[in-house]
C-alpha positions as CSV (number, residue, x, y, z in Angstrom):
1,M,23.6,-4.4,-11.9
2,K,19.9,-5.5,-11.9
3,S,18.5,-4.1,-15.1
4,E,15.4,-1.5,-15.2
5,R,13.1,-4.2,-16.3
6,E,14.3,-6.5,-13.6
7,L,13.9,-3.1,-11.1
8,L,10.7,-2.2,-12.9
9,V,9.4,-6.1,-11.8
10,Q,10.8,-5.4,-8.3
11,Q,8.3,-2.1,-8.1
12,E,5.3,-4.0,-9.4
13,R,5.4,-6.8,-7.0
14,V,6.3,-4.5,-3.9
15,T,3.8,-2.6,-4.9
16,R,1.2,-5.4,-4.9
17,E,2.0,-7.0,-1.7
18,V,2.2,-3.6,0.3
19,T,-1.8,-2.8,-1.4
20,E,-2.2,-6.6,-0.7
21,L,-2.0,-5.9,2.8
22,I,-3.8,-3.0,2.6
23,C,-6.9,-4.6,1.5
24,K,-6.7,-7.4,3.7
25,W,-6.1,-5.3,6.9
26,M,-9.2,-3.0,5.8
27,D,-11.3,-6.4,4.9
28,E,-10.5,-8.0,8.4
29,R,-12.0,-5.1,10.2
30,N,-15.0,-4.3,7.9
31,V,-12.8,-0.6,6.3
32,T,-14.9,0.8,3.7
33,L,-13.1,2.9,0.9
34,S,-14.8,6.2,1.6
35,E,-13.9,5.4,5.3
36,L,-10.5,4.6,5.1
37,A,-10.3,8.1,2.7
38,S,-11.7,10.4,5.5
39,R,-9.7,8.3,8.5
40,L,-6.9,9.8,6.2
41,G,-8.7,12.9,5.5
42,K,-8.2,12.2,1.5
43,T,-11.0,11.7,-1.2
44,G,-12.6,8.2,-1.5
45,S,-10.9,8.9,-5.6
46,Y,-7.4,9.3,-3.5
47,V,-7.8,5.9,-1.6
48,T,-9.0,4.3,-4.9
49,Q,-6.0,5.5,-7.1
50,L,-3.9,4.2,-4.1
51,L,-5.2,1.0,-4.0
52,D,-5.4,0.7,-7.5
53,G,-1.4,1.1,-8.2
54,Q,-2.1,4.6,-9.5
55,Y,-0.5,6.8,-7.2
56,N,3.7,6.6,-6.4
57,I,2.9,5.0,-2.5
58,T,5.6,6.9,-0.5
59,I,6.4,5.1,2.6
60,R,5.2,8.0,4.5
61,T,1.7,7.1,2.9
62,I,2.2,3.4,3.8
63,S,3.0,4.0,7.6
64,D,-0.5,6.2,7.5
65,V,-2.4,3.9,6.4
66,F,-1.4,1.5,8.8
67,A,-2.0,3.7,11.6
68,V,-5.4,4.8,10.5
69,L,-6.0,1.5,10.4
70,G,-4.7,0.5,13.8
71,A,-1.5,-1.3,12.9
72,T,1.8,-1.0,12.7
73,I,4.1,-2.5,9.6
74,N,7.4,-4.2,9.3
75,F,9.9,-4.7,6.3
76,R,12.0,-7.4,6.1
77,T,14.2,-8.4,3.1
78,E,15.7,-11.7,1.1
79,P,17.6,-12.4,-1.5
80,L,16.2,-11.6,-4.7
81,L,16.1,-14.7,-7.4
């Protein structure tokens, strides 16, 4: 069984990877934070907190973000090292 610390490290890694992927898609499509917020029907501060890791991003939110960016997301798994 993984320790609480190991689980926290995993959570942080996954959150970072998802937010980096969102930022990459935004950058490639020239989508600003305010434009993403508008597409989501949210405030700019909400999106900032989402991308700063201050908000516990759910799978539904991840799905919504990529949908408004014109993308779908696929998850893959691999063994923990």
